[in-house]
Every structure is written in C-alpha cells, then in structure tokens.
C-alpha positions, 0 to 999 in steps of 0.5 A: 526483129519482127519475129522476136517481137511476136515471140515476146508477145506470145510468151507474155500472153501465154504466161498471162493465160496460165496465171489467170486459169490457176495453173501453178508451175511444179515447185511453186505450190506451197508446202502444207506447213509453215514451220518444221522441226528437223531432228538430228540426222542419224548416220548409219554409215562410216562416213564422218560428218555426213549427218551435219552436211545433210542437216544443213542442206535440209535446213537451207532447202526448207528456208529457201521455200519460206518454211521456218526451221525451228528447234522444237514445236514446228507444224511438222517434224522430219526425221532422217536416217542415212542408210548407205553412202558409197564412193564408186570408181567410175573409171581408171587407167593403167600405166606401164610405170604404175603396177596398179590402176589409178582412179580417174573418176569417182561417183558419190551416191547416198541413200536416205530414209525420211519420216515426215509427221504432222497434222495426224499424218505420217509419211515415209520417203524411203531409200531416196537417192540423189537423183543425179550422179556426181562424178569428179576427177580423182587423178590430181593430188590427194588434197584436190580429190578430197576437196572435190569429194567434199563438194560432191557430198554437199551437192548430193545432200542438197539434191536429196533435200530438194527432191524431198521438198518436191515430193512433199509438194507434189503429194499436197497439190490438190 
C-alpha cells in the first residue's frame, strides 16, 4: 500500500515537472494549420471503393486533431494517390480431401503517396505503407472473410491517416 502511494506521488511529480518545462508528448504538438481541404483520393488500383474509405479515414483523423476539414479554401491542401493495394496469403493448409490449398490467413497492405501544400510549402510523403500488418482468418465462410477483409481495409486506411498526421506533426515541432 505504501509503495503504491509513493508510486502515485512520483508519477504526479513527474508529470508536473514535464509540463512545467514545456515538454510535449509526441502527437500532442498542434498541426501547423487550422483547416485542410482534402482532394478526392485517386485510386490507381483495381480495388473498388478504396478511395472512399481512405478519404473518410483522413477526414476523421484530422477532425480528431481539431482540424476543420473543408471542401475548398482550407489553410492547407492534401492530395492522395493510392499506388498499390495487395491482399497476401500468409498461410494455408492442405487436406487429403481437398486437392488445392485453403487460405487460412490473409494480410492487407496498401501504399499511398500524399502531397501537402500550404503557406508556400509543398511536402511530399511518398510510398507510405500501413505501419502494422493486419491479418485475418480466411478459413470461414466467404461472407465472413469478405466482412473481415473490409474491416482490415478500414483499419489500414486509418493507420495510414494517423501515420501521416504524426509525420506532419513531427516535422513541425520546433
């Protein structure tokens, strides 16, 4: 019990010291703009509706950071091109009763190029890939595999959007 009280006091003092010296946690620095215009995403892949999912993820991520997303006239302007999208079989098994392999696990990977412009600057973020590998079980029904794949696509788009915001934030920390 005494140890817990000492630990709580230490944590409170530590946060107080960090706050008083101007230290900011990564991701807590403000973005260098208050509004952004996000162009319609260009999808150079054969995966349908991928551009809609990425545009929504980008909009939601900027709104969560307190940035106003506007149709036109934002402080900054973001254009995006989905260059590559892959679903990769991670593992499969063979059965004597089935002549071909059955995919058990799949991985969704996506590469996107971004161009951010504003205040006489033009920054390129090329070949950004989802930082985490999302795999799903594809051994169930076709409908469950499709549903899981769609959920993975949403997660991949969200992770890319959050990674972009992190990169913008880190480049603008004094």
